[in-house]
C-alpha positions in Angstrom: 11.4 33.9 -65.2 11.0 37.6 -65.2 9.6 39.4 -68.3 11.7 41.9 -70.0 10.4 45.4 -69.9 10.1 47.1 -73.3 10.6 50.7 -74.1 8.0 52.5 -76.2 8.1 56.0 -77.8 5.8 58.6 -76.5 4.8 62.1 -77.3 5.1 64.4 -74.3 1.9 66.6 -73.9 3.5 68.7 -71.2 7.0 69.5 -70.0 8.4 66.7 -67.7 11.7 67.5 -66.2 13.3 64.1 -66.4 12.0 63.4 -69.9 11.8 66.6 -72.0 9.6 69.4 -73.2 6.0 69.3 -74.6 6.0 68.1 -78.2 9.1 66.0 -77.9 9.3 62.2 -78.5 10.8 60.3 -75.6 11.5 56.6 -74.9 10.1 55.3 -71.6 9.3 51.9 -70.1 5.9 50.6 -71.3 4.5 50.3 -67.8 5.5 53.9 -66.8 3.6 55.2 -69.8 0.6 52.9 -69.4 0.3 53.4 -65.7 1.3 57.0 -65.0 2.0 59.2 -68.1 -1.1 58.2 -70.2 -3.7 58.4 -67.3 -2.5 61.8 -66.2 -2.6 63.2 -69.8 1.1 63.9 -69.6 1.9 61.9 -72.8 0.3 59.9 -75.6 1.2 57.8 -78.4 2.9 59.8 -81.2 0.2 60.2 -83.8 -1.2 63.1 -85.9 -4.0 64.0 -83.4 -1.6 64.1 -80.5 0.9 66.3 -82.4 -1.9 68.7 -83.3 -3.1 68.9 -79.7 0.5 69.7 -78.5 0.8 72.5 -81.1 -2.6 73.9 -80.1 -1.5 74.0 -76.4 1.7 75.7 -77.4 -0.1 78.4 -79.4 -2.4 79.0 -76.5 0.4 79.3 -74.1 2.2 81.8 -76.3 -1.0 83.9 -76.7 -1.6 83.9 -72.9 2.0 84.9 -72.3 1.6 87.8 -74.8 -1.6 89.0 -73.2 0.0 88.7 -69.7 3.1 90.7 -70.9 0.9 93.4 -72.4 -1.1 93.7 -69.1 2.2 93.9 -67.1 3.6 96.5 -69.5 0.4 98.6 -69.1 0.7 98.4 -65.4 4.3 99.4 -65.6 3.3 102.6 -67.5 0.4 103.4 -65.1 2.4 103.1 -61.8 4.7 106.1 -62.2 1.7 108.3 -63.4 -0.4 107.5 -60.3 -0.1 109.4 -57.1 -1.1 107.3 -54.1 -1.9 108.9 -50.8 -1.8 107.2 -47.4 -3.5 109.0 -44.5 -1.8 108.2 -41.2 -2.0 109.3 -37.6 0.9 111.6 -36.9 2.5 112.9 -33.7 3.1 116.7 -33.2 6.7 116.3 -34.3 5.7 114.7 -37.7 6.4 111.1 -36.7 3.9 108.4 -37.6 2.1 106.3 -35.0 3.1 103.0 -36.5 4.8 102.7 -40.0 3.8 102.4 -43.6 4.4 98.8 -44.7 4.4 97.1 -48.2 1.0 95.7 -47.5 -0.4 99.2 -46.8 1.2 100.5 -50.1 -0.3 97.6 -52.0 -3.7 98.2 -50.6 -3.5 101.9 -51.4 -2.4 101.1 -54.9 -5.3 98.7 -55.3 -7.7 101.5 -54.1 -6.2 103.6 -56.9 -7.0 100.9 -59.4 -3.5 99.3 -59.6 -3.2 95.6 -59.0 0.2 95.3 -57.2 0.7 92.5 -54.8 2.5 93.5 -51.5 5.3 91.0 -52.3 6.2 93.2 -55.3 6.6 96.4 -53.2 10.3 96.7 -52.7 10.8 99.0 -49.6 14.3 99.0 -48.0 12.7 100.0 -44.7 9.2 101.1 -43.4 8.2 104.7 -43.6 7.9 106.4 -40.3 7.3 110.0 -41.2 5.1 112.2 -43.5 6.3 113.2 -46.9 6.6 112.1 -50.5 8.4 108.8 -51.3 9.5 107.0 -54.4 9.0 103.3 -53.8 10.3 100.6 -56.2 7.7 98.2 -57.5 8.8 94.9 -59.1 6.5 94.5 -62.1 8.0 91.4 -63.7 11.4 90.0 -64.7 13.9 92.8 -64.6 11.3 95.6 -64.8 11.1 97.7 -61.8 9.3 101.1 -61.7 9.0 103.8 -59.0 5.6 104.5 -57.4 5.0 108.0 -56.0 3.5 107.6 -52.5 2.3 110.6 -50.4 2.1 110.0 -46.7 -0.1 112.7 -45.1 -1.7 113.4 -41.8 -5.1 111.8 -41.3 -7.9 114.2 -40.3 -8.6 114.0 -36.7 
């Protein structure tokens, strides 16, 4: 004769898509909690200590998010104020040998002290001539700012 599985109440320590958000109480099978959730630290029995631990995690996450937001806002203010120069080999008619790519822009910005990943450089097409260009940089969320890029002839 098969034993009937019992449901128990657990406190989620982290967000679990199928169960809920951290800090919520959920009902799960006892075996699932005992064999998977508890050993991985994803849940615990709902008691005062566990509730305090969840609240502390939430506070830390909020503080880290605020710090990250402040760093990104500072970066968004610095990008338009910084002129970035790329030296490239150029033909006699002003065309580049090669092209300026997002990776090259990201490296030049890093050399100027701006931490911008190449995946955040939003170029519609590569640059193939000398001149000044406004290149959109995706900072975070909906925030996109323009970087001023100078492409100049490299000394021979």
